[in-house]
N, C-alpha and C positions, 0 to 999 in steps of 0.2 A: 504494500499500500504506499503511495506516495505521502510523504510527509507533509507537502504542501496540501494534500487533499485532507489530511487529518486536521489540519488547523481550522478547516471549515467548521468543525464541531464547535469551535470557540468564537465563531464570527459574532453571534449575538450574546455571547456571555458578557463581554465588555459592553456591548450596546445595551442589553437589558440593565445591567447594573448602572450604567450612568443615566439611562433613561429613567429608571425608577429610583429617583433620588431618595425616596423614603426607604429604599431597600426591600421593597415587598415584591416576592415573586408572583407571577401571574398564572397560577394553575392551583387547583385545590391541593394537590400533594406538596407543592413547593410551599404554599401559604402555611400548611400544617407544620412542615418542618421548621419553617423560619419562626413561626409565632409560638409554637408550643415544644419544639425540640423532639417530637416523636418520629419514629421512622416511617410511619405510614399514615396516609390520610384517613385511612378507614376508621381508625381509632379515635379520630376527633370530628365532632360534627360540624356541618357547614356554619350552623349558628355560632359554635364556639369561635370558629375563625373570625367571622364577622365582628363578634364581640370584642375579640382582641385587637382587631383593626380600629375598631371604634374607640377603644380605650386610648390608643395612641393619639388618634385625631381629636378626641376630647380634650386633651391636654395642650392643644394648640391655642394661642390667643387669636383674637380676630385679626390682628396685624399680621400674625404669622400665617393665617389662612390666605391673606391677600398675596402673600409671597408665592404661594402654591399656584395661585390663579395667574399671577404674572408669568411664572414658569410656563405653565401650560400654554398660554397665550402667545409666548415669544417662540416656543418650539413649533407651534403650528404654522408659523411663517417661514420655517427654515428651508433653504433651498437644497437641491441635490449636491451642488458643488460645495456648499458650507458644510453639509453632513459629511461628505467624502474627506473634507479637510479636517474637520474634528476628530474623526476616527482613523485618520491616515496612519498612525503608529502601528495599527493592526491590520487594517484593510490593505495596506501596501503589500502585505505578505500573503494575501488571500487570493483566489481565483473566482471571485464573484463576477457574473455578468452584470450588464447594465439593469436588466429586468430584476435580478436579485438584489442589486443595490437599491433600486427604487422600492422594492418590498421592505427592505430592511429600514428605509427612511420612514416609509408609512407606518411601520411597526414602532419605530422610535417615537413618532408623533403620537400614536395611539396610546402607548405605555405612559407618555408624558402627560397626556390628557387625563388618564386615569388617576394620576396623582392628586388632581383636584376633584375628579368625579367621585372618588371614594370618600373624600371629605364631605361631599354633598350627599352621601349616603346612597350613591348609584354604584351598586355591585354588578349590575348586568354588563357593564363595560369589561369586567375581567373575563366573563364567558365569551363575549364577542371577539376578544383578542385570541383567545386560545383556539377558537374554532374558525377563525377567518380563513377563507378558501385560499387566498394568496399566502398567508403565513404557513398554512398547512403545506402548500406546494413548496415554498422555501425550505421547510424543514425536510421535506422528502428529498428535494435536491441535494441538500447538504449531507443528508444521510447517505444517499447514493454516491456522492463524490468520496465520503469518508468511509465508505464500506461498512456503515453501521445500520443495524436494523432497529427500527421502532425509536428513532430519535425524537424526543419531546422537549418541551420547555424544562421539564424537571431535570432532565440529564444536564442541561446547561446551567441551570439554576443551582444544581448541587454545588458547583464550583464557589459560588458566592454564599450560598445559603444552607447547605448541608450542615450537619452537626460537627463537622470537621472542615468546614469551608471558610471563606474569607470573613464572613460576619461573626462566626463562632470565635475565629482567632482575635478579631478586633476586640470582642468582648473580654477575651482573655487579657489582651494587651491593656485594656482600659480598666480592668478590674482592679488594678492596684493604684489607680490614680486617685489623688485627693480631689475634693470638691473644686478647689481653685484651679488645679491642673486641668480638670475636664473643661472648666469654663474658657480656660485659655486655648485649649484644643479646639473648642466649637468656634472661637473667634479668630483663630490663626490657621489660614490655609496651608502654610508651610508644615505646621505640626500634623494637620490632617493628611497630607501628602505622605509624610514620613510614616505615619501609622498604617495607611493602607498599604504602602510598599512592603513594610515589615510583615504585614499580614499575608500578602500575596506570596511573598518568599516562602513563608512557613507552608502555605498550602501547596506550592509547587514541589515542596519536599515530600508529600505524601499524597495517596490516592483520594479522589473524592468521588462520590457517586457510586454506581454499581457497575459491574462488568469490567472486561479487561482494558477497553479503551475508555480513558476518562478525560476530561478537559484538561486537567493538570498535566497529564501525560502528553497529550497533543501539544499544549503550549510549550512544555519542556522539550519535547523532541524537535520541534521546529526551530527552536531558539528564541521564542517570544519570552521576554523578560519581565520582570515585575516593573521595571522602568517603563517599558512600552505601554503597560496598562495604566500605570500612574500618569503617564504623559497624556493618555486619552481622557482620563478624568480632569486633569489640568486643562486640556483643550476645552472640554465642556464648561468648565468654570470660566475660561478666558472668552470663549466666543458665545456663549449664552449668558447674557449679563445677569439674568435673574437666577441662574442655577445655585450660586453660593447661598443667597438668602433663603431659598427654598430648602436646600440641604440643612443649613443650620437650624431653620425652623423645625424640621422633621426630626433632626437629632435630638433637640430639646424635647420634643414630644415623646420621642422614644424613651429617653432616660427618665422622664418624669412618669411614664406609664410602667416601664420596667426598669427600675433602678439597678445600677451594676453593683454587684457584691464586691466589696474590698477583700484583699487578701488572696485573691487569685482562686482558680479551680472551683468557680461557681460557689464561693461561700466557705469553702473548706479552710479553717485557720484564719485568724486575724479578725474575722467577724465585721459587722457594721455595714451600713448601706449608704451608698453615695446618692444623694437626691439633689435635683436642681433646686437652687433657692428662689424665693419668690421675688418679684420685682421690688426694688431695683437690684438686677443682678450685678455683683461685683464685677467691675471693669466695663461693662456695657449697660448704660441706662436708657431704656426705651422711653422716649419722650415724645413719640409721634402723636399722642393724644393731646399734647400741650401746644400744638402748632396750630395757628389760625391764619386763614387766607383771605385778604381783603383785596379784591382787584388781582392785581398781578404781583402782590407781595405777600410773602408768608413771614409770620413773626412767631418765634418761639417764646412762649410765656411760662418760664420756670417758676417753681415754688422754692424759695431758698431752703426751707426745712426739709424737703424731699431731697434736694441735691446733697445737703449735708449728710443725710442718712445714707445715700449712695456712696459718698466719701467714706463713711465709717465702715460700710459693708466692704469695700474695696481694700481698706487698710486691714480690717480684720482677717480678710482672706489671703492677705500677703504680709504677715507678720514679719517684721525685720527687714523687709525689703524697701528699697528707695527708687526714686525715678518713676513712681506709679503714674498711670494715665487713666482717667475717667472719660470714656467716650459716651457723649450724647447722640444717640441715635434718633434722627429725625424721620427716618423711613423715607418713603417716596413722597416727594413735595411737588405739587403741580402749580409752580409759580416761578416767574423768571428771577425774582429777587428774594433772597432768604435773609433774614435778619435774626441774629441770635445774641441777645443781650446776657452778660454775665454780670450779676450785681457786684458791688464792693463786698458784700458780706461773703459771696461765693469765693471771691478771689482771696479774701483774707483767710477763710476757713481752709481753703486748698493749701495754703502756705503752711497754716498752723498744723494741719494733719499730714504734711508731708507729701501731698499730691503735687507732682512736678508739672503735669500736663493736663489740660482739658481738651479733648478732641471733639469735633463736630462732624458728623457724617451724615449725608443725605444724597440720594439719587447716585450713589457710587462715589462720590466726591467726599474727601476728607481733609479737614484742616486741624493741624495739632498745634496748640497754643501753649508755650512754656509761661504758665502764669506767675512764677515767682519774680519775674522782672516788673510786674505791675503792683501798684498800690491803690489804683481806683477801679470803678466799674469799666468793663471793657465790652464793647459791641462789635461783633464781626458780621460784616455784610458780604454776601456773595451773589453777584448778578451773572446771569447767562446772557452773553451777547450774541449778536448775529454772526453766522460763520463768515459773512463778507467783511468783518472787521479785519480778518486775516487774509482771506482769498482776494480781497481787492488790492493788497499791496505786496503779494508774492504769488508765484507759481508753485511753491513748495506744497506738497501734499498735507493736507490738514488730518491730524490723527486723533483729535478730542474736540470737545466743544470749547468755545472761548469763554473764558470766565474773567470777571474783574473782582478784585478783592479789595475790601476797605476795612480799617480798624480805627475804632475812636477809643481813647483812654480818658476817662473823666469827662467824656463829652466831647474832647478835642481830637481831630482827625490826626492819626499817627501812621507815618509811612516807612519809618525806620526803626528797627528792633535790635536791642542789644543781644537777645538770644533769638535765632532764627525761628520763624513759623514755618512748619513743614506742610507743604501741599501735596495731596496724593490724587492725582487726576485720573479718571477713568479714560481708557483708550477707545476709539471707536473707528470703524472703518479701516482696519489695519491689514486687510487681506492684500497680498502682493507687496506690502511695504517691508523694507529692511529694518527690523525692530532696533538693531544696534545703532541706527542712524537717527533714531527718534530723539528730539531734544525739546525740552521746554522752552518756549520762546517768550520773551518780555516784549509787549507792544509799547514803544516809545516814539512819540511824534511821528507816527505813521511808518515806522520801521521795526524790524525785528532784531532783538538782541538775544542770542542763544545762550542759555543758561545751563544746558545739560540736563541731568536728571538720570535716575536709576530705574530701568524697566523691572517691574515686579508682576509678572503674569499679564493681566490685562489693565495694569495701572503703571503710571510712572511717578516717581517720588522725587521731590525736590525741595530742599530747605530754602527758604528766602528770608533775607534780612531786610527787604524792602517789599512794599506791596504795589501792584499796578494791575494791568489785564495781561493774562498769559493763555498760552494755547500750546498743543503739541503738534509739531510738524516733523516730517521726514526731511532731514537737513543733508541733502546729497551735495558734497563738496568735492571738486575734481581739480587736480592741479597738472599742469602740462609737463613738469620737470621731475617727475619721480620715477620714471622707467627704471633708472639704474638701482633704485632701493626697493622696487616694487616687491620683489620676492620675499623680503624680510621685513619691510616696513610699510608697504603700501597700504594694507587694510587698517593698520594701526594709525597711520597718518589720517585716513579718511574718517575714522571713527571718532578720534580725538578732535578732529577739525569739526565734525558735526555736532559735537558737544559744546563747541565755543571755547574749548580749553586751549587751543593752538590756532593761530591764523596763519595765512600766507602773507607773502611780502608785497603782493599787488600783481596786477596783470595776469592773474591765474597761475603764479608761481609760487612754490613753496620754499625753494633754497634748501633741499634736505642734508646737503653737506656743510652748510654754513654753521658756524659755532653759535653757542647759546650762552647769553649773559647771565649772571646771577639774577637781575631784575626779571628777564624774560621767564627764566625757569620758575621763579616765585609766582608770577602770575599763572603760568601753566598749571602748576600744582594745586594752587588755591582754587582756581577755577574747576579743575578736574574733579577735585574732592568735595566741591560744594561748600567751601569753608569761608566764603565771603562774608564779612562783617564791617559795615561801613562805620561802625563806632570804634573799631580797633585804631590804636595809636601807636606810634613809634618815635624815638628820639635821635635818629641818626642824622648828623650834621650834613651829610651829603645825599640825603633823601628829601628833595623839596615837597612840600605838602600838594603842590599842584603837579607833580610828576605822574604820569599815566601809571606808573608802577607802584606808587605811594600806598595805595590801599592794600595791595597784595603783600608788600613787604611788611606792612604794619601788622596784619594777620599772622603771617608766617613768623614774625618775631615775637608777637604776643603768645603764640602757641608753642614757642621754642623750637620751630622747625628749622629756623636759621638763626645764626649768631653773625655779628659783625666781624670784620677784621679786628676791630677793638671795640671798646666800649661805645665809642662815638661815631664810627664810620662803618659803612656797609659795603662800599665799593660796588655799586649796582652795575656798572658797565664792564666789569672784568668778567672774563670767560669762565664758565663753571667747568670744573674737571668731572671726570666720571666718578671718582670717589666722593666729591662733594655732593653731586647729584644723588647718588645712592644713599648718602647719609641724610639728605633732606626727604627723600621718599621713605626712608625708614621711620624717621621721627614723625612724619605725617601720619603713616599707616598705623604706628603703635599709639598714636594719640587718639585714634578712631577704633582701635582693636587692641585694648590693653592686654588681652590674653595671648596675643600672638608671641611666639617664642623664637629664640635664636639658637641655631646649632653652631657651637663655637668652632666645630671642626670644618665649617663651610669653607674657610679661607684656604684650607690645606690644599684645595684643588687648583689654587692659582699659584703658579711657580713664582710670580712676582709679588706675593702677598707682602714680602718684607718692605716693598716701597710704598705701602699704604701708610699714611700718616697715623701715629698712635691715636690721635683724637677722632680719627675717622673709621678706625678698624671695626668698632662695634656696629656702626651704621652699615658698612659694607657686608660684614657677616650677617646681619639680619636680612638685608636685601638678598644675598646669595642663598641663604637658608630657604627663602620663601619664593625663589625663582623670579624675583623681581628684576635682578640683573644677572647675566651670564657673561662668561669670558669668551675670548677668542684664542683657539689653539693652546689652551691651558694657560692663558695670561688674562689678567684683568685690565691691565694698562691704566691704573689708578690716576695717573697724573696727565693723561691725555685730555685734551679738551673735548667736551661732549658736542655732538652735532645735532641739529635740529631733528633729524630722523631718529637718532638714538633716543633723544627725549621723547619723542612721540611714542615709541615702543614702550619705554619704561613707564610712561604716564598710563598707556593702554593697559599694561600689566597691573598698574596700581588700582585703576578703576575697577578691575576684574578680580581684585584680591578678595578671597573668601576666608 
């Protein structure tokens, strides 16, 4: 039997799991196994299964139910091309014809609609999916290709929902988590992906289902990895904007209805039950019911006492921890302008209780406000502008909505912040775009200033020390003189230039072999790592306050990334050496990643390590340990002047440092 044919067995395993955000299998046997843990549906009545489903849905709030509806509605409009793109990690290794792909898409839409239909107490949809003529034909076709007799939904769903399937492994992994850890997992997509990957890996190590041929065997034999499956889940969350909220809502309903037993092994040893706390939830406070809309403006009307209780719940769930963030979740807001006032009492209470940040999230957008810098009431205003604000001034492709941000402190408009506010913008229309070239663009006097930003799934994150209007664009930058360095620096130059961290010299040229000055590299580094802070100051006598590089040197000096030639001079126009560049990079990375370590033996691979200045050896060792710098023919050449191409490469490695 062809291994490629075998994988057809798992075609809808991923599809069904991603489609059924709730994790409900859609056959009577599968439902029984999932919701009661028994081996056969015959021992569980249909009413028992329905009642268990109802128990989960009865634990959803009205707001959470709207997330299910939004998910169902969005999936109903999914195109075939988008479906194929979402499931590409697995579909790319299958042999489905166009008709089978079309049926798979139809099934995906049907299952997704059931997620809301069941909430509305419509169980007939389950039967319709199971006995749909096209679905049966698809399964018969897959069975024939895989040389498997009697392939059903149950065989596929075993992989995810059998007593030793993915869901069971997830419950085991989650069983030892604390209440606070569960809340963090629900709110953190990266934690979710790690858990799913771990669970899938475990399932791939043992058989699931009945019979010799199992989904796990087929997946394993063809080389489909847990990463491929997790990528598919990630694609669902990236391309279907409502999926994350729907998944989180159903996860909460599931845990409320069927609490996870701590101590592992279904309650053996350790005892105790993890339950989902009542609102306000530590870390995320649902304030959607406190939003009023008048005309085209929405206003959040907070009750100070309730916010303070949310602070207390957050602190209690994170005893001894610092840097806490309370997220105010406004949900879906149908207004062009959203205003969020935070009273002085809230600001002062946050500081007194050790809450570092208050985040505001709605419609996928999040603004995180470090509140410790303020002593008065703060009002955040976010307005969605017309796309033409950007498209009228550039031909670059727009990858987000256009937003303007305003902040008042004590009733006074404030545009500059000592501690940057972080904006997390949802991406849109990214099909066909090069995500590495996406950059947050600031709109200033009818022109774009590129600020960079870090792409995180279907969002881009960028700290801002000033407020204005922003959007995300694909910033394709080309230079005519990089052919000689294209093989080792071409892509890096393109990406770093797209982020606005490095610029050409004019006339479409980059000058890759030209040297880099200390001032130039300061700007490159600060811009690349989003460390700009217009309030930073420095006292070097040879750095004029009006110099283009002054604000970057100020930040770098304030953070200890650079030192002067002496206490009073910086020598901005001197060329920078490779060792100096490595040291600046190392200090910057360690300031953002304190846990990063140095391998002291890293210098031993360079035959000229003795030529590295004693004051720079630690920095070069850190950079070499973490592959931020590499040598050439066994040498590091520490005292050679760095070129612009070399600077672009090391900056690129730095922004991708994990």
